[in-house]
N, C-alpha and C positions, 0 to 999 in steps of 0.2 A: 114698156118699162114695167118692171115688177114693183111690188110694195116692199121688197126685201130691204132691210137696213144695210146690207152689204153693198159697199160702193166699189165700183170698178172704174178704171180710166184715170185721166190725169189728176182728178180731184179726189183720189182714193184716200189721201191722208187728211182730208178736211174733216173736222169733227162732225159727228152726227148730231143733229139738233135734238133737244129733249122731247120726249113723248109724254104729253100730259096724262095719257091713259096709264102709263107705267109709273106715275109719280108715287103711288102708295105701295109698290111692290116691296118685297123683302130687301132686295138689293139697294133700292133707293133709300129706304128707311135706314139701312146700315150706313150708306154713304152720308146721309145727313147727320147721323149719330157721330160719325168720325169727323165731322166738320168740313167735309169736302165742299169745294166751291160750286160744284155742279150737282143738281139733284138727280142726275142720271149717270150710271156707270156704263160706259160703252161696252157692248158685248151682250151677254145674256143667253137666252135659250136658243138652241140651234133650230132653225126653221126646217131643216131637212136632215134629221139624224140618221137616216138609213145608210148613206155612204160610210159614216163613221162606224156604224154597227157591222157593216160588211167587212171593213178593215179589221175590226176587233175580232170577228169570227175567224178571219184568215190568220191573224197573228196568234190566236189561241191554238189553231191547228199546227202552226209552225212551232210553237212552244211545246206542245204535246209530242210532236215528232222529235224535237231536240232532246227532250227528257227520255223518250224511249230509246233513242240512239245511245245516249250516255249510259243508261242502265244496261242495255243489251251488250254494249261494247265491253263492259266489265265482265259479263258472263263469257263472251267470246275470248277475251284475253285470258281468263282463268282456265278455260278449256285448252287453249293453245299452250299455256304454261304447263299444264298437267301432261299434255301429249309430248311436249319436248322433254320434260323431266322423265317420263316413263320410257321414252325412246332412248334416252342417253344412259339409262341404268342397266 
């Protein structure tokens, strides 16, 4: 079993117990300032951010390809329109 706070299995929806070492972090101070009943906000820092970074890099590449296709399709359509117009005159 790992020390990860992520729970799997039938008790996945059970609340995570508070961590005394995390009591004075920014998130907990903000929770107490808002008057929340628990001194700990479930969630927090991602223990393994690399899969998210890989997905973000992939999605950035997809975004750049989409932008390039949109920009280049304008040029292609402009050239086709000029060829059609020149051929019909």
